[in-house]
C-alpha positions as CSV (number, residue, x, y, z in Angstrom):
1,M,-45.8,-0.3,-13.8
2,L,-48.2,2.5,-12.8
3,T,-48.5,3.4,-9.2
4,V,-50.6,6.1,-7.5
5,G,-50.0,8.0,-4.3
6,I,-52.8,9.9,-2.6
7,D,-51.9,12.2,0.2
8,I,-54.9,13.5,2.2
9,G,-54.0,16.4,4.4
10,S,-56.3,18.4,6.7
11,I,-56.3,21.3,4.2
12,T,-55.3,19.8,0.8
13,T,-55.4,16.5,-1.0
14,K,-52.6,15.6,-3.3
15,I,-52.2,12.9,-6.0
16,A,-49.2,11.6,-8.0
17,L,-49.0,9.0,-10.8
18,M,-45.7,7.3,-11.4
19,D,-44.5,4.9,-14.1
20,K,-41.8,3.0,-12.3
21,T,-39.3,5.9,-11.6
22,K,-40.9,8.5,-13.9
23,L,-43.3,11.1,-12.5
24,I,-46.3,11.3,-14.9
25,Y,-48.8,13.5,-13.2
26,T,-49.6,15.5,-10.0
27,D,-52.5,17.5,-8.8
28,V,-53.7,19.4,-5.7
29,A,-57.2,20.1,-4.4
30,F,-58.8,21.3,-1.2
31,S,-59.8,18.4,1.2
32,G,-62.9,20.2,2.4
33,Y,-65.3,18.6,4.9
34,D,-65.7,15.4,2.8
35,M,-62.2,13.8,2.4
36,A,-63.7,10.7,0.7
37,R,-65.2,13.0,-2.0
38,A,-62.0,15.0,-2.3
39,W,-59.8,11.9,-3.2
40,Q,-62.5,10.5,-5.4
41,D,-62.7,13.7,-7.4
42,I,-58.9,14.2,-7.7
43,F,-58.5,10.5,-8.7
44,K,-61.2,10.6,-11.4
45,T,-59.6,13.8,-12.7
46,M,-56.2,12.1,-12.9
47,L,-57.7,9.2,-14.8
48,L,-59.4,11.5,-17.3
49,K,-56.5,13.8,-17.9
50,T,-53.9,11.1,-18.3
51,G,-56.1,8.6,-20.2
52,T,-55.2,6.0,-17.5
53,K,-57.6,3.1,-16.7
54,E,-57.9,2.1,-13.1
55,M,-57.2,-1.6,-14.1
56,D,-53.8,-0.5,-15.4
57,I,-52.7,0.8,-11.9
58,S,-50.6,-1.8,-10.1
59,C,-50.8,-0.2,-6.6
60,I,-52.6,2.7,-5.0
61,V,-51.0,4.0,-1.7
62,S,-52.7,6.4,0.6
63,T,-51.0,8.6,3.2
64,G,-51.6,11.6,5.3
65,Y,-54.1,12.7,7.8
66,G,-57.1,11.1,6.0
67,R,-55.4,8.1,4.5
68,G,-58.0,5.8,6.1
69,S,-60.7,7.2,3.9
70,V,-59.2,5.9,0.6
71,G,-61.2,2.7,0.3
72,I,-59.4,1.6,-3.0
73,A,-55.9,1.9,-1.5
74,H,-53.8,-1.3,-1.6
75,K,-51.5,0.1,1.1
76,K,-51.7,2.8,3.8
77,I,-48.4,4.3,4.7
78,T,-47.5,7.0,7.2
79,E,-46.6,10.4,5.8
80,I,-43.2,10.2,7.5
81,S,-42.0,7.5,5.2
82,C,-43.8,9.0,2.2
83,H,-42.2,12.5,2.6
84,A,-38.8,10.9,3.1
85,A,-39.2,8.9,-0.1
86,G,-40.6,11.9,-2.0
87,A,-37.7,14.1,-1.0
88,A,-35.2,11.3,-1.9
89,Y,-36.7,11.1,-5.3
90,F,-35.6,14.7,-6.1
91,Y,-32.5,14.7,-3.9
92,P,-31.1,11.2,-3.6
93,D,-28.4,12.2,-1.1
94,V,-30.9,14.0,1.3
95,K,-30.0,13.6,5.0
96,A,-33.0,15.4,6.5
97,V,-36.5,16.6,5.7
98,I,-38.7,19.2,7.3
99,D,-42.4,19.4,6.5
100,I,-44.8,22.0,7.8
101,G,-48.2,20.6,7.2
102,G,-51.7,21.8,7.9
103,Q,-52.1,19.9,11.2
104,D,-48.6,19.0,12.2
105,S,-44.9,19.7,11.6
106,K,-42.3,17.0,11.1
107,C,-38.5,16.8,11.1
108,I,-37.1,13.5,9.6
109,T,-33.6,12.2,9.3
110,L,-32.6,9.6,6.7
111,N,-29.9,7.1,6.4
112,G,-27.6,6.5,3.5
113,S,-30.2,4.4,1.6
114,G,-32.9,7.1,1.7
115,T,-35.0,5.5,4.4
116,V,-36.1,7.0,7.7
117,S,-33.7,6.7,10.6
118,D,-35.5,9.1,13.1
119,F,-38.2,11.7,13.3
120,V,-40.0,14.1,15.6
121,M,-43.5,15.6,15.2
122,N,-45.5,18.4,16.6
123,D,-48.9,16.9,16.5
124,K,-50.5,18.1,19.8
125,C,-51.8,21.5,18.6
126,A,-51.9,23.8,15.6
127,A,-48.9,25.8,16.8
128,G,-46.2,26.1,14.1
129,T,-48.3,24.6,11.3
130,G,-50.1,25.6,8.2
131,R,-53.3,26.0,10.2
132,F,-51.5,28.4,12.5
133,L,-50.4,30.5,9.5
134,D,-53.9,30.4,8.1
135,V,-55.4,31.8,11.4
136,M,-52.7,34.5,11.5
137,A,-53.6,35.5,7.9
138,R,-57.2,35.9,8.8
139,A,-56.4,38.0,11.8
140,L,-54.3,40.3,9.7
141,H,-56.8,40.4,6.8
142,V,-54.0,39.4,4.5
143,E,-53.9,36.6,1.8
144,L,-51.6,33.8,3.0
145,G,-50.0,33.8,-0.4
146,D,-48.8,37.4,0.2
147,F,-46.9,36.5,3.4
148,G,-43.6,35.9,1.7
149,A,-43.5,39.3,-0.1
150,M,-44.7,41.2,2.9
151,D,-42.1,39.5,5.2
152,H,-39.4,40.9,2.8
153,K,-40.6,44.5,3.5
154,S,-40.3,44.1,7.3
155,K,-38.1,46.6,9.0
156,K,-38.1,45.1,12.5
157,P,-39.9,41.7,13.1
158,V,-42.0,41.7,16.3
159,I,-41.6,39.1,19.0
160,I,-44.5,36.7,19.2
161,S,-44.3,35.5,22.8
162,S,-47.0,32.8,22.6
163,M,-47.0,29.8,20.2
164,C,-50.6,28.8,21.3
165,T,-52.7,29.6,18.2
166,V,-55.5,31.2,20.3
167,F,-53.2,33.4,22.4
168,A,-51.0,34.3,19.5
169,E,-54.0,35.4,17.5
170,S,-55.0,37.7,20.4
171,E,-51.4,39.0,20.6
172,V,-51.5,39.8,16.9
173,I,-54.8,41.6,17.1
174,S,-53.4,43.7,20.0
175,M,-50.3,44.6,17.9
176,I,-52.6,45.7,15.0
177,A,-54.5,47.9,17.4
178,R,-51.3,49.5,18.6
179,G,-50.4,50.4,15.0
180,E,-47.7,47.8,14.3
181,S,-47.1,47.1,10.6
182,R,-48.4,43.9,9.1
183,E,-45.0,43.4,7.5
184,N,-43.3,43.3,10.9
185,I,-46.0,41.1,12.4
186,I,-45.7,38.6,9.6
187,A,-41.9,38.5,9.9
188,G,-42.3,37.9,13.6
189,I,-44.8,35.0,13.0
190,H,-42.3,33.4,10.6
191,E,-39.4,33.8,13.1
192,S,-41.5,32.2,15.9
193,I,-42.4,29.2,13.8
194,A,-38.7,28.9,12.6
195,S,-37.6,28.8,16.3
196,R,-40.0,26.0,17.0
197,M,-38.8,24.1,14.0
198,V,-35.2,24.5,15.0
199,S,-36.0,23.2,18.5
200,M,-37.5,20.1,16.9
201,M,-34.5,19.7,14.6
202,N,-32.1,19.9,17.5
203,R,-33.8,16.9,19.1
204,I,-32.8,14.6,16.3
205,G,-29.7,16.3,14.9
206,V,-30.6,17.5,11.5
207,S,-27.8,17.8,8.9
208,K,-27.5,18.8,5.2
209,P,-28.6,18.2,2.5
210,L,-31.8,19.4,4.1
211,V,-35.1,19.3,2.1
212,M,-38.3,21.2,2.9
213,T,-41.5,19.7,1.6
214,G,-45.2,20.6,2.0
215,G,-47.3,23.6,1.0
216,V,-45.7,26.0,3.4
217,S,-42.4,25.6,1.5
218,R,-43.9,28.0,-1.1
219,N,-43.6,30.8,1.5
220,K,-40.3,32.4,0.9
221,G,-40.4,34.3,4.1
222,M,-40.9,31.1,6.1
223,R,-38.0,29.4,4.2
224,T,-35.7,32.4,4.9
225,A,-36.5,32.5,8.6
226,I,-35.7,28.8,9.0
227,E,-32.4,29.2,7.0
228,K,-31.3,32.1,9.2
229,K,-32.0,30.1,12.4
230,I,-30.1,27.0,11.3
231,G,-27.4,28.4,9.1
232,L,-28.2,25.9,6.3
233,K,-29.7,26.3,2.9
234,L,-33.0,24.6,2.3
235,L,-33.5,22.5,-0.8
236,V,-37.1,22.9,-2.1
237,P,-38.2,20.8,-5.1
238,N,-40.7,22.3,-7.6
239,E,-43.2,19.6,-6.5
240,A,-42.6,20.2,-2.8
241,Q,-46.3,20.3,-1.9
242,V,-46.9,16.9,-3.6
243,C,-43.8,15.1,-2.1
244,G,-45.9,13.0,0.2
245,A,-48.1,11.7,-2.7
246,I,-45.0,11.2,-4.8
247,G,-43.3,9.2,-2.1
248,A,-46.5,7.1,-1.6
249,A,-46.5,6.3,-5.3
250,I,-42.8,5.3,-5.2
251,L,-43.3,3.1,-2.1
252,G,-46.2,1.5,-4.0
253,G,-43.8,0.2,-6.6
254,A,-41.1,-0.9,-4.1
């Protein structure tokens, strides 16, 4: 039985094709200003590359920020459930999941059967999200993909006193003007986000095994900052960025 999960985030759109419990295909593309066009393009590419016919797909599930734009979806499921299911696919004994997305951050706890027992979200502003990191990268004139390596070279992380994106950007620009190194600023940014995530985790009592999903999980500096704050090792699947789409496809076959 073929199922498809489409996860439309504010920055990227992800797709996953499952055959029962076997992962067949994944892909990631930018969402852009036209989310409907983004999922249509990535869906057509999936059909072409896998030789799959739309009529052979039993269920299409949409999730994420723009899930309402997927007109062909049979089900629309929140990203909370989908990220939990995706993490449990790779780590069946997972107890908690953290996801730093483009628009929000999530901490999720799971029960023994791999379903959500509790969660907390930061969805009121861009602070502590992928968008926050993107704004900081532009202010520093650094590629976001270089953040992890530059964090590793930091001698003394700065303290970012504001988590408001606008104020933090002004703070970073002032630090650059004072001659502070980009490496120390980046390490400070990671530590400030890690502190915010830990505060969220403490509200619901996160325990191990702890899985990190989402695109920000590729940032080694961010992962390390969180691990230092909580004293736990993060498990990060190779398909961490696509976990929401994978979970959606899994739930489509449930």
